[in-house]
C-alpha positions as a LaTeX table, in Angstrom:
\begin{tabular}{lrrr}
\hline
Residue & $x$ (\AA) & $y$ (\AA) & $z$ (\AA) \\
\hline
Met1 & $-21.70$ & $-33.15$ & 2.04 \\
Lys2 & $-19.47$ & $-31.20$ & $-0.34$ \\
Pro3 & $-19.59$ & $-27.39$ & $-0.27$ \\
Lys4 & $-21.20$ & $-25.93$ & $-3.36$ \\
Val5 & $-18.62$ & $-24.36$ & $-5.67$ \\
Pro6 & $-19.84$ & $-21.39$ & $-7.66$ \\
Arg7 & $-19.70$ & $-21.89$ & $-11.42$ \\
Phe8 & $-18.53$ & $-19.26$ & $-13.86$ \\
Ser9 & $-21.01$ & $-18.49$ & $-16.59$ \\
Phe10 & $-19.76$ & $-16.78$ & $-19.74$ \\
Lys11 & $-23.32$ & $-15.75$ & $-20.61$ \\
Glu12 & $-23.92$ & $-14.16$ & $-17.21$ \\
Arg13 & $-20.57$ & $-12.36$ & $-17.32$ \\
Ala14 & $-21.27$ & $-11.06$ & $-20.83$ \\
Ala15 & $-24.67$ & $-9.78$ & $-19.65$ \\
Glu16 & $-23.05$ & $-8.07$ & $-16.64$ \\
Lys17 & $-20.45$ & $-6.39$ & $-18.86$ \\
Ala18 & $-23.09$ & $-5.24$ & $-21.36$ \\
Ala19 & $-25.18$ & $-3.75$ & $-18.56$ \\
Ser20 & $-22.11$ & $-2.01$ & $-17.14$ \\
Arg21 & $-21.21$ & $-0.55$ & $-20.54$ \\
Glu22 & $-24.77$ & 0.71 & $-20.98$ \\
Arg23 & $-24.65$ & 2.40 & $-17.54$ \\
Asp24 & $-21.30$ & 4.00 & $-18.43$ \\
Glu25 & $-22.63$ & 5.26 & $-21.77$ \\
Glu26 & $-25.73$ & 6.71 & $-20.09$ \\
Leu27 & $-23.56$ & 8.53 & $-17.54$ \\
Leu28 & $-21.47$ & 9.98 & $-20.37$ \\
Arg29 & $-24.55$ & 10.98 & $-22.44$ \\
Ser30 & $-26.21$ & 12.65 & $-19.47$ \\
Gly31 & $-23.05$ & 14.53 & $-18.53$ \\
Lys32 & $-23.01$ & 13.03 & $-15.02$ \\
Ser33 & $-19.53$ & 11.67 & $-15.71$ \\
Ser34 & $-16.69$ & 12.87 & $-17.91$ \\
His35 & $-14.53$ & 10.69 & $-20.12$ \\
Ala36 & $-11.60$ & 11.29 & $-17.76$ \\
Asp37 & $-13.65$ & 10.25 & $-14.72$ \\
Met38 & $-14.86$ & 7.15 & $-16.54$ \\
Ala39 & $-11.31$ & 6.24 & $-17.59$ \\
Arg40 & $-10.11$ & 6.57 & $-13.99$ \\
Ala41 & $-13.00$ & 4.49 & $-12.65$ \\
Asn42 & $-12.60$ & 1.74 & $-15.24$ \\
Gly43 & $-8.82$ & 1.84 & $-15.42$ \\
Gly44 & $-8.06$ & 1.45 & $-11.76$ \\
Ser45 & $-6.98$ & 5.08 & $-11.24$ \\
Ile46 & $-3.57$ & 4.55 & $-12.80$ \\
Arg47 & $-2.09$ & 7.97 & $-13.49$ \\
Gly48 & 0.94 & 8.84 & $-15.53$ \\
Met49 & 1.25 & 5.37 & $-17.05$ \\
Arg50 & 1.98 & 4.87 & $-20.72$ \\
Tyr51 & 1.60 & 1.76 & $-22.78$ \\
Lys52 & 5.05 & 0.83 & $-24.01$ \\
Gly53 & 4.10 & $-2.14$ & $-26.14$ \\
Pro54 & 5.01 & $-5.76$ & $-25.70$ \\
Ala55 & 8.29 & $-6.78$ & $-24.10$ \\
Lys56 & 11.24 & $-7.57$ & $-26.34$ \\
Arg57 & 10.89 & $-11.31$ & $-25.63$ \\
Ile58 & 7.25 & $-11.21$ & $-26.77$ \\
Gln59 & 8.23 & $-9.28$ & $-29.91$ \\
Ala60 & 10.92 & $-11.90$ & $-30.65$ \\
Leu61 & 8.44 & $-14.74$ & $-30.16$ \\
Ala62 & 5.91 & $-13.04$ & $-32.45$ \\
Ala63 & 8.57 & $-12.51$ & $-35.12$ \\
Lys64 & 9.65 & $-16.15$ & $-34.85$ \\
Leu65 & 6.07 & $-17.41$ & $-35.14$ \\
Ser66 & 5.45 & $-15.08$ & $-38.08$ \\
Asp67 & 8.56 & $-16.40$ & $-39.86$ \\
Glu68 & 7.51 & $-20.02$ & $-39.26$ \\
Glu69 & 4.01 & $-19.38$ & $-40.68$ \\
Ser70 & 5.35 & $-17.74$ & $-43.84$ \\
Ser71 & 7.76 & $-20.59$ & $-44.65$ \\
\hline
\end{tabular}
């Protein structure tokens, strides 16, 4: 007998995410959580990090693809 492998359901995951967003919004509306607290909780508590944009190799690839589409 094969072990049962759990299946991923996009619909279930979307419903979970929607419920989570609604809980987060309710916490913000009620004042039980601040925007900073919510960002730390949802962002993995990364402090002092800045988004630097895509790497140079990704920028070069995007430029190349853009040039190919326009020609």
